[in-house]
NUZAGU-477300 format. One record per residue (C-alpha): x, y, z; residue number from 1. Coordinates in Angstrom, 3 decimals, padded with zeros to 6 digits. Each point is the difference from the previous one (the first is absolute). Layout:
         x         y         z  num
         X         Y         Z  NUM
...
This chain:
         x         y         z  num
   077.846   154.446   115.385    1
   001.131  -000.576   003.593    2
  -003.277  -001.801   000.787    3
   000.451  -002.245  -003.049    4
   003.554  -000.896   000.980    5
  -001.170  -000.814   003.520    6
  -002.716  -002.343  -001.314    7
   002.505  -001.620  -002.365    8
   002.503  -000.608   002.824    9
  -002.721  -001.483   002.178   10
  -001.055  -002.434  -002.709   11
   003.634  -000.927  -000.656   12
   000.447  -000.885   003.668   13
  -003.184  -002.071  -000.068   14
   001.291  -001.902  -003.037   15
   003.294  -000.674   001.779   16
  -001.819  -001.312   003.068   17
  -002.333  -002.114  -002.142   18
   002.957  -001.531  -001.834   19
   001.692  -000.792   003.309   20
  -003.103  -001.711   001.388   21
  -000.417  -002.019  -003.201   22
   003.651  -001.127   000.173   23
  -000.386  -000.956   003.649   24
  -003.227  -001.861  -000.777   25
   001.729  -001.956  -002.758   26
   002.823  -001.008   002.311   27
  -002.476  -001.041   002.707   28
  -001.833  -002.068  -002.619   29
   003.264  -001.748  -000.863   30
   000.712  -000.737   003.644   31
  -003.486  -001.289   000.702   32
   000.225  -002.423  -002.937   33
   003.455  -001.215   001.027   34
   001.601   000.922  -003.349   35
   003.220   001.244   001.476   36
   001.374  -002.418   002.533   37
  -000.545  -003.552  -001.279   38
  -002.191  -001.009   002.918   39
   001.292  -000.360   003.549   40
   003.014  -002.327   000.031   41
   001.002  -001.703   003.219   42
   001.958   002.373   002.203   43
   003.356  -000.693   001.572   44
  -000.850  -000.640   003.649   45
   001.769   000.226   003.342   46
   001.707  -003.079   001.414   47
   000.455  -000.949   003.658   48
   003.610  -001.069   000.408   49
   001.403  -001.606   003.102   50
   003.326  -001.201  -001.342   51
   003.046   002.122   000.962   52
   002.148   001.648  -002.639   53
   002.752  -002.256  -001.272   54
   003.663   000.911   000.325   55
   001.998   000.246  -003.212   56
   003.321  -001.590  -000.854   57
   002.665   002.677   000.119   58
   001.280   000.166  -003.550   59
   001.162   003.646  -000.036   60
   002.716   001.865   001.882   61
  -000.378   003.752   000.515   62
   003.135   002.027   000.709   63
  -000.658   003.146   002.042   64
   002.089   002.599   001.772   65
  -001.570   001.573   003.073   66
   002.385   002.961  -000.317   67
  -001.392   000.931  -003.441   68
  -003.395   001.801   000.252   69
  -000.875  -001.017  -003.562   70
   000.491  -003.652   000.984   71
  -002.181   000.336   003.103   72
  -002.753   001.651  -002.027   73
   000.301  -002.599  -002.732   74
  -000.330  -002.882   002.446   75
  -003.295   001.411   001.287   76
  -001.401  -000.415  -003.509   77
   001.642  -003.352  -000.743   78
  -001.406  -001.550   003.173   79
  -003.518   000.596  -001.329   80
   000.905  -000.826  -003.611   81
   001.414  -003.396   000.974   82
  -002.860  -000.660   002.406   83
  -002.542   000.566  -002.769   84
   002.007  -001.895  -002.635   85
   000.328  -002.877   002.515   86
   003.783   000.016  -000.267   87
   001.916  -001.396   002.969   88
   003.204   001.898   000.725   89
   002.898   000.510   002.391   90
   001.654   003.336   000.679   91
   003.572   000.974   000.752   92
   000.992   003.391   001.413   93
   003.287   000.842  -001.729   94
   000.959   002.412   002.763   95
   000.237  -003.000   002.330   96
   000.658  -003.033  -002.184   97
   001.464  -000.770  -003.415   98
  -001.466  -003.087  -001.702   99
   002.493  -002.552  -001.220  100
  -002.273  -002.525  -001.723  101
  -003.033   000.503  -002.259  102
  -000.464  -003.587  -001.121  103
  -003.128  -000.630   002.090  104
  -002.067   002.573  -001.892  105
  -001.575   000.401  -003.422  106
   000.228   003.802  -000.001  107
   001.755   002.854   001.804  108
  -001.389   003.531   000.303  109
   002.687   002.611   000.641  110
  -001.970   002.700   001.823  111
   002.897   002.448   000.410  112
   001.352   002.870  -002.065  113
   003.594  -000.142   001.296  114
   001.542  -003.242  -001.248  115
   003.133   000.491   002.084  116
  -002.146  -001.240   002.888  117
   000.327  -003.488  -001.524  118
   003.790   000.165   000.286  119
   001.622  -003.195  -001.304  120
  -003.309  -001.810  -000.526  121
  -000.602   001.655  -003.371  122
   002.418  -002.413  -001.681  123
  -001.756  -002.989   001.578  124
  -003.372   001.421  -001.050  125
   001.183   000.357  -003.603  126
   001.388  -003.537  -000.002  127
  -003.350  -001.247   001.285  128
  -001.849   001.827  -002.807  129
   002.419  -001.306  -002.605  130
  -000.854  -003.503   001.164  131
  -003.765   000.616  -000.356  132
  -001.016   002.341   002.825  133
  -002.379   002.968  -000.434  134
   000.598   003.438   001.548  135
  -002.145   003.120   000.035  136
   001.440   003.408   000.897  137
  -003.013   001.811   001.421  138
   001.423   003.469   000.687  139
   001.711   002.609  -002.146  140
   003.687  -000.753   000.418  141
   002.612   002.463   001.110  142
   003.326   000.142  -001.797  143
   002.494  -001.550   002.398  144
   002.668  -002.690  -000.170  145
  -002.591  -002.776   000.077  146
  -001.944   001.609  -002.836  147
   003.113   000.322  -002.157  148
   000.647  -003.679   000.519  149
  -003.586  -000.867  -001.026  150
  -000.742   002.430  -002.836  151
   001.205  -002.178  -002.883  152
  -001.804  -003.030   001.404  153
  -003.213   002.055   000.118  154
   000.461   001.030  -003.633  155
   000.888   003.624   000.777  156
   002.314   001.390  -002.664  157
  -000.030   003.662   001.037  158
  -000.845   001.785   003.250  159
  -000.100   003.753   000.583  160
   000.312  -000.365   003.795  161
  -003.105   002.215   000.276  162
  -003.695  -000.618   000.506  163
  -002.623   001.085  -002.521  164
  -003.575   001.212   000.387  165
  -002.740  -002.655  -000.068  166
  -002.901   002.193  -001.099  167
  -001.694  -002.527  -002.280  168
   000.342  -003.770  -000.094  169
  -000.500  -001.862  -003.266  170
  -000.817  -003.658   000.664  171
  -000.253  -002.726  -002.642  172
  -003.537  -001.363  -000.270  173
   001.551  -003.399  -000.684  174
   001.665   000.088   003.432  175
  -002.715   001.416   002.260  176
  -003.777  -000.024  -000.394  177
  -001.131   003.371  -001.338  178
   003.532   001.179  -000.699  179
   000.130   003.547  -001.362  180
   001.480   003.374   000.965  181
  -000.719   001.105   003.569  182
   000.704   003.354   001.603  183
   001.776   000.138   003.360  184
  -001.171   002.576   002.521  185
   002.723   001.644   002.118  186
   002.612  -001.353  -002.396  187
   003.665   000.276   000.934  188
   003.409  -001.176  -001.224  189
  -000.454  -003.625   001.042  190
   001.523  -002.029  -002.870  191
   003.676  -000.581  -000.664  192
   000.871   001.235  -003.498  193
   001.362  -003.030  -001.846  194
   000.274  -001.540  -003.464  195
  -000.377  -003.743  -000.509  196
   001.453  -002.673  -002.237  197
  -002.089  -001.502  -002.787  198
  -000.522  -003.278   001.865  199
  -002.082   001.726   002.705  200
  -003.792  -000.190  -000.208  201
  -001.486   003.351   001.006  202
  -003.582  -000.009   001.313  203
  -000.403   003.587   001.235  204
   001.777   003.302  -000.548  205
  -000.466   003.729   000.428  206
  -001.689   002.065  -002.677  207
   002.749   002.387  -001.013  208
   002.188   000.863  -002.964  209
   002.552  -002.415   001.438  210
  -002.057  -002.607   001.897  211
   001.389  -001.438   003.218  212
  -000.579  -003.766   000.393  213
  -002.096  -000.608   003.114  214
  -000.615  -003.763  -000.028  215
   002.130  -002.501  -001.872  216
   001.332  -003.536   000.139  217
   003.206  -001.612  -001.223  218
   001.002  -003.616  -000.124  219
   003.291  -000.792   001.703  220
   001.351  -003.490  -000.492  221
  -002.810  -002.400   000.867  222
  -001.711   002.595   002.175  223
  -001.508   003.454  -000.253  224
   000.160   003.531   001.411  225
  -003.084   002.255   000.209  226
   000.504   003.688   000.758  227
  -002.539   002.546   001.294  228
   001.409   003.456  -000.584  229
  -002.987   002.288   000.564  230
   000.441   000.610   003.739  231
  -003.713   000.317   000.818  232
  -000.620  -002.584   002.700  233
  -003.472   000.783   001.339  234
  -003.351  -001.687   000.482  235
  -001.059   001.466  -003.351  236
   002.814  -001.800  -001.859  237
  -000.184  -003.487   001.510  238
  -001.172  -001.416  -003.316  239
   003.264   001.050  -001.662  240
   002.013  -002.033   002.494  241
  -002.349  -002.978  -000.235  242
   000.394   000.043  -003.791  243
   003.785   000.322   000.283  244
   000.182  -002.895   002.439  245
  -002.099  -002.140  -002.347  246
   002.850   000.186  -002.538  247
   002.258  -002.015   002.309  248
  -001.680  -003.385  -000.438  249
  -000.430  -002.057  -003.158  250
  -003.702  -000.116   000.884  251
  -001.125   002.354   002.765  252
  -003.405  -000.592   001.622  253
  -001.627   002.154   002.660  254
  -003.579   000.388   001.273  255
  -002.175   002.979  -000.898  256
  -003.524   001.242   000.703  257
  -001.246   000.403  -003.586  258
  -002.778   002.496   000.569  259
  -001.273   003.393  -001.099  260
  -002.168   001.877   002.509  261
  -001.730   003.360  -000.395  262
  -001.612   001.704   002.987  263
  -002.340   002.998   000.021  264
   000.149   001.632   003.424  265
  -003.010   001.983   001.274  266
  -002.271  -001.886  -002.392  267
  -002.864  -000.224   000.398  268
  -000.361   002.908   002.395  269
  -001.974   003.198   000.436  270
   000.713   002.684  -002.585  271
   003.400   001.342   001.060  272
   000.503   003.644   000.765  273
   002.609   001.705  -002.126  274
   000.739   002.462  -002.722  275
  -002.248  -000.932  -002.896  276
   000.949   002.971  -002.177  277
   002.204  -002.141  -002.257  278
  -002.876  -002.406  -000.608  279
  -002.495   002.787  -000.597  280
   002.327   001.811  -002.396  281
   000.356  -003.099  -002.164  282
  -003.399  -001.682   000.325  283
  -002.382   002.641   001.447  284
  -001.073  -002.502   002.686  285
   000.124  -000.196   003.746  286
   002.185  -002.619   001.698  287
  -002.741  -002.588   000.541  288
  -001.216   000.093  -003.607  289
   003.550  -000.172  -001.340  290
   000.777  -003.136   001.990  291
  -003.214  -001.722  -001.106  292
  -000.008   001.049  -003.650  293
   003.642   000.374  -001.042  294
   002.553  -001.425   002.431  295
  -001.685  -003.278   000.924  296
  -001.000  -000.959  -003.578  297
   003.622   000.630  -001.010  298
   001.225  -002.193   002.858  299
  -002.430  -002.734  -001.034  300
   001.304   000.196  -003.547  301
   003.614  -000.349   001.226  302
  -001.046  -002.934   002.156  303
  -001.505  -001.735  -002.998  304
   002.889   000.749  -002.358  305
   002.766  -001.133   002.362  306
  -002.002  -002.574   002.012  307
   000.579   001.936   003.213  308
  -001.782  -001.090   003.181  309
  -000.383   003.178   002.027  310
  -000.083  -000.217   003.791  311
  -002.058   002.861   001.440  312
   000.645   001.150   003.553  313
  -003.100   001.320   001.804  314
  -000.132   003.207   002.018  315
  -003.359   000.490   001.717  316
   000.425   003.630   001.042  317
   002.368   002.911  -000.468  318
  -000.779   001.440   003.435  319
   002.989   000.249   002.341  320
  -001.806  -001.638   002.915  321
   002.219  -002.154   002.205  322
  -002.235  -000.657   003.031  323
  -003.615  -000.176   001.079  324
  -002.717  -001.727  -002.004  325
   001.012  -000.807  -003.557  326
  -003.167   000.664  -001.947  327
  -000.873  -001.985  -003.076  328
   000.039   001.685  -003.379  329
  -003.578  -000.334  -001.288  330
   000.760   001.431  -003.438  331
   000.976  -003.311  -001.590  332
  -001.035   000.397  -003.633  333
   003.465   001.134  -001.103  334
   001.638  -002.943   001.799  335
  -002.340  -002.537  -001.594  336
   000.310   001.573  -003.451  337
   003.792  -000.223  -000.183  338
   000.530  -003.018   002.260  339
  -002.427  -002.303  -001.812  340
   001.535   000.805  -003.376  341
   003.522  -000.565   001.314  342
  -001.002  -003.417   001.337  343
  -001.759  -000.881  -003.268  344
   003.287   000.739  -001.765  345
   001.732  -002.716   002.021  346
   001.429   002.419   002.544  347
   000.019   000.026   003.778  348
  -000.847   002.383   002.835  349
   002.038   000.481   003.163  350
   000.190   002.175   003.099  351
   001.714   003.375  -000.034  352
  -001.586   001.569   003.057  353
  -003.164   001.350   001.560  354
   001.618   003.309  -000.852  355
   003.423   000.997  -001.256  356
   001.656   000.223   003.421  357
   002.960  -002.421   000.357  358
  -000.161  -002.439   002.909  359
   002.444   001.857   002.241  360
  -000.111   001.053   003.653  361
   001.286   003.326   001.288  362
   003.584  -001.310   000.265  363
   000.315   000.839  -003.720  364
   000.098   003.542  -001.350  365
  -001.014   001.084  -003.489  366
   001.177   002.919  -002.066  367
  -003.341   000.144  -001.808  368
  -002.870   001.827   001.674  369
  -002.454  -002.374  -001.700  370
   000.922  -002.893   002.300  371
  -001.073  -000.630   003.570  372
   001.117  -002.696   002.401  373
  -002.392  -002.377   001.746  374
  -000.587   000.290   003.761  375
   000.031  -003.776   000.478  376
   000.190  -003.397  -001.671  377
  -003.666  -000.449   000.912  378
  -000.945   002.980  -002.179  379
   001.973  -001.458  -002.902  380
  -001.790  -003.306   000.494  381
  -003.479   001.560   000.087  382
   000.653   001.958  -003.190  383
   001.053  -003.155  -001.860  384
  -002.974  -001.895   001.404  385
  -002.272   002.600  -001.604  386
   001.949  -000.196  -003.272  387
  -000.354  -003.803   000.054  388
  -003.753   000.175   000.627  389
  -000.447   002.644  -002.707  390
   002.070  -001.821  -002.632  391
  -001.389  -003.473   000.584  392
  -003.601   001.262  -000.079  393
   000.554   001.575  -003.426  394
   002.154  -002.744  -001.523  395
  -000.833  -003.336   001.662  396
   001.415  -001.891  -003.003  397
   003.509   001.426   000.597  398
   002.503  -001.460   002.487  399
   001.741   002.885   001.737  400
   003.528  -001.238   000.685  401
   002.158   002.902  -001.258  402
   000.884   003.072   002.069  403
   001.806   003.096  -001.257  404
   001.095   002.517   002.675  405
  -001.178   003.565  -000.671  406
   002.916   001.904  -001.534  407
   002.023  -003.223   000.498  408
   000.474   000.925   003.659  409
  -000.491  -002.660   002.669  410
   001.291   000.039   003.563  411
   001.360  -003.009   001.835  412
  -003.060   000.026   002.251  413
  -002.411   000.193  -002.928  414
   001.876  -002.763  -001.824  415
  -000.265  -002.309   003.031  416
  -003.696   000.726   000.422  417
  -000.996  -001.050  -003.527  418
   000.558  -003.786   000.195  419
  -001.111  -000.127   003.635  420
  -003.330   001.786  -000.452  421
  -000.694  -000.579  -003.703  422
   001.158  -003.518  -000.897  423
  -001.735   000.215  -003.383  424
   002.775   002.375  -001.108  425
   002.650  -002.234  -001.548  426
   002.292   002.473  -001.755  427
   001.241   003.579   000.270  428
   000.951   001.931  -003.136  429
   002.055   003.052   000.957  430
   003.258   001.152  -001.640  431
   003.283  -001.560  -001.088  432
   002.116   003.099   000.580  433
   000.410   001.951   003.212  434
  -001.654   003.357   000.572  435
  -000.879   002.239   002.898  436
  -001.917  -002.184   002.482  437
  -000.617  -002.422  -002.880  438
  -000.594  -003.693   000.652  439
   002.823  -001.481  -002.091  440
  -000.279  -003.629  -001.047  441
   001.754  -002.913  -001.658  442
  -001.797  -002.764  -001.894  443
  -000.398  -002.489   002.818  444
  -002.253  -001.645   002.562  445
   000.301   001.579   003.449  446
   000.314  -002.147   003.148  447
  -003.625   000.777   000.884  448
  -001.154  -001.388  -003.368  449
  -000.741   003.329  -001.700  450
   001.205  -000.018  -003.603  451
   002.005   003.115  -000.860  452
  -000.702   001.146  -003.576  453
   001.686   003.377  -000.589  454
  -000.953   002.350  -002.839  455
   002.980   001.223  -002.021  456
  -001.179   002.940  -002.113  457
  -002.936   002.402  -000.091  458
  -001.919   002.454  -002.147  459
  -000.055   000.582  -003.725  460
   002.968   002.352  -000.334  461
   002.802  -002.392   000.939  462
   003.318   001.535   000.970  463
   003.339  -001.338  -001.238  464
   000.486  -001.578   003.426  465
  -003.321  -001.850  -000.196  466
   000.684  -001.222  -003.540  467
   003.410  -001.313   001.048  468
  -001.503  -001.673   003.079  469
  -002.826  -001.578  -002.020  470
   002.561  -001.386  -002.460  471
   002.199  -001.297   002.807  472
  -002.877  -001.780   001.754  473
  -001.212  -001.538  -003.235  474
   003.366  -001.767  -000.059  475
   000.385  -000.564   003.758  476
  -003.437  -001.427   000.862  477
  -001.689  -000.003  -003.417  478
  -002.628   002.273   001.496  479
  -001.823   003.238  -000.706  480
  -001.825   001.739   002.846  481
  -001.521   003.421  -000.644  482
  -002.516   002.260   001.689  483
  -001.785   003.204  -000.823  484
  -002.623   002.294   001.531  485
  -002.945   001.486  -001.877  486
   000.854   003.340   001.599  487
   003.399  -000.016  -001.750  488
  -001.956   002.014  -002.559  489
  -000.651   002.712   002.582  490
   003.570   000.487   001.188  491
   002.460   002.072  -002.073  492
   002.888  -001.816   001.714  493
  -001.287  -003.260  -001.515  494
  -000.482   001.365  -003.496  495
  -003.540   001.456   000.135  496
   001.021   003.061  -002.009  497
   001.006  -002.257  -002.903  498
  -003.554  -001.297  -000.298  499
  -001.395  -003.518   000.022  500
   000.605  -000.665  -003.698  501
   003.727   000.649   000.422  502
   000.195  -002.025   003.215  503
  -001.949  -002.850  -001.538  504
   002.437   000.027  -002.938  505
   002.982  -000.288   002.356  506
  -001.653  -002.814   001.931  507
  -000.775  -001.788  -003.264  508
   003.650   000.349  -001.039  509
   000.991  -001.787   003.214  510
  -002.548  -002.769  -000.596  511
   001.224  -000.433  -003.580  512
   003.588  -000.365   001.230  513
  -000.985  -002.401   002.790  514
  -002.099  -002.415  -002.032  515
   002.208   000.148  -003.075  516
   002.984  -000.875   002.187  517
  -001.797  -002.653   002.055  518
  -003.034  -001.236  -001.952  519
  -000.360  -003.099   002.186  520
  -000.037   001.968   003.284  521
  -003.105  -001.029   001.968  522
  -002.683   002.608   000.748  523
  -000.989  -000.430   003.650  524
  -002.243   001.674   002.545  525
   001.329   001.021   003.406  526
  -000.919  -003.298   001.669  527
   001.310  -002.030  -002.953  528
   003.248   001.968   000.093  529
   000.290  -000.791   003.705  530
  -000.613  -003.691  -000.704  531
   002.752   000.127  -002.623  532
   002.344   001.616   002.551  533
  -000.838  -002.824   002.420  534
   001.112  -002.615  -002.505  535
   003.106   001.998  -000.949  536
   001.020   000.440   003.633  537
  -000.753  -003.486   001.324  538
   001.194  -002.179  -002.868  539
   003.639  -001.041   000.034  540
   001.837  -002.560  -002.090  541
   003.018  -002.228  -000.277  542
   001.813  -000.452  -003.278  543
   002.052  -002.853  -001.363  544
   001.543  -000.500  -003.438  545
   001.120  -002.939  -002.039  546
   000.562  -000.892  -003.654  547
  -003.750   000.063  -000.701  548
  -000.651   003.480   001.366  549
  -001.037   001.975   003.082  550
  -002.254  -001.450   002.684  551
  -001.946   002.297   002.344  552
  -001.661  -001.308   003.153  553
  -002.368   002.584   001.446  554
  -000.753   000.268   003.713  555
  -003.222   001.587   001.323  556
  -001.467  -000.432  -003.466  557
  -003.784   000.402  -000.145  558
  -001.358   000.328  -003.527  559
   002.500   002.094  -001.961  560
   003.238   001.932   000.213  561
   001.575   002.501  -002.396  562
   003.674   000.424  -000.911  563
   002.142   002.074  -002.315  564
   002.463  -002.154  -001.925  565
   003.043   001.365  -001.817  566
   001.603  -002.537  -002.351  567
   003.553   001.216  -000.577  568
   001.368  -003.283  -001.375  569
  -001.812  -002.638  -002.055  570
  -003.752  -000.265  -000.285  571
  -002.962  -001.708   001.692  572
  -002.248  -001.578  -002.630  573
  -002.204  -001.919   002.437  574
  -001.489   000.599   003.455  575
  -001.902  -002.442   002.179  576
  -002.056   001.212   002.955  577
  -000.198   003.545  -001.290  578
  -000.357   002.379  -002.943  579
   002.838   002.114  -001.419  580
  -000.990   003.211  -001.823  581
   002.415   002.311  -001.803  582
   000.119   003.624   001.161  583
   003.021   001.618  -001.658  584
   003.551  -000.893  -001.007  585
   000.995  -003.054   002.021  586
  -002.564   000.703   002.751  587
  -002.985  -002.270   000.601  588
  -002.912  -000.270   002.424  589
  -000.309  -003.426   001.594  590
  -003.380  -000.923   001.496  591
   000.438  -003.049   002.211  592
  -003.149  -002.132   000.117  593
   001.526  -002.804   002.048  594
   002.351  -000.245   002.965  595
   002.523  -001.770  -002.238  596
   001.114   001.879  -003.121  597
   002.342  -001.426  -002.609  598
   001.741   002.293  -002.511  599
   001.519  -002.249  -002.644  600
   003.000   001.157  -002.024  601
């Protein structure tokens, strides 16, 4: 009986393996016949710009108070928000100066929580709004004399003089792209508990038995007030403030990237070391067979279903060598197998590293024992020279322009070396949020010409923080940027114990949300995403209006530019010099195809 069971189990495993190979063969057949990617469309390419960035007309006034920490922190975020939205602004420090006249501006952002700091100017501000001005209160307000004067004007009918917990944020999907319910990590009592009059339009609130309004607007005379009451002013919530600001204009227009990028770090690479017990328990395979027969076919299927262009980041070796002769990896079959299929799918390959040691000298210390520092810049250079030779010999049809720092760590010295010694590298894709020794980025072009293309989220098991950040950036830059590692499936801290089927289901849930919310979001490779960032960063515009409509004149325009357009008043039935596509609610994507764009009313 035991012998019979053993034979039966062996045959069952053979059948499983045979089925996996047949499935993989079918997918390879599809790729080879080009059934899945509609040929090879022309890629978005890099542009050599020489024109300087244009200065913007200062249409906004920001009121700060250097004695209020919340105001100082808020201004750090608004500086980048306005830079990316191409909004010109002036600032006034209320601890030193009280503004007397607002007539030269289209909008005012009150970046303080204590309204008493405005002293007697509150009355003048209200008169200005009543005559047609627009004001946004960006911080959770404290109950003081100034607040009591303003509460009725802001539509507040009741106030408990206490703050409530913002544990979940419910956002209207007609207000922000992908609006839903989002959890808040490290939640605290950050929202003033208020009730509003019926003439207020509420766009976001807490999820509670008695919801607290978090974002609302109220008309006042010929003008408008917008109130942000959630109190979470961080890099991960910039999109909330951009969306709130866009309520202030009859038609608000600001540039975006319009791109969805997915990176696979350490791919292709040697078979990673790690705990394969979770894989074996579920599939009765070793790590190498699982990647080839289960994981990669599933990734190919997701690529086909959602039109994803994966960007694979090559690691040549997992040895920890940081000096001496950097020997070539002669076992190349695995690299060719995965890399060729990825390229056939319309993807791209980039540099991750000769090995997984970040480009750091011994002036940086690591907590992890897995990392070593490099003795010299010359050793770093030689290792990347070997990686370049290795990669280009295997994939001569691929242009290697994208670099991802191992573990998103990159020293100042290593960063300076890249464009000097490897001019073919045009963009660096590290991380959007800070971390220990992490190379934190903004979406921009650096002075040395390197395009900074940060990744926002990672892995399959997205935390509440990552989901909130992904939502925010979809509305800030109209961008998705995600990365994963194949060895996520070997690490319990990254969900390995849940199993690939569960992780794949969670990743698919994210993809469903993303492409249901933003079906016209472009799928881009790493280099295409960098080219899109170039256009976003370099293009500026002037705007004029008359009875016919809105006229945009674009500077540094090359071949296209993308904008989010919120139409709060009226409609735009005709566009010349561009294409206007509906996204949600009163939000549209404008693709400018000419340096002069006319939006007719």
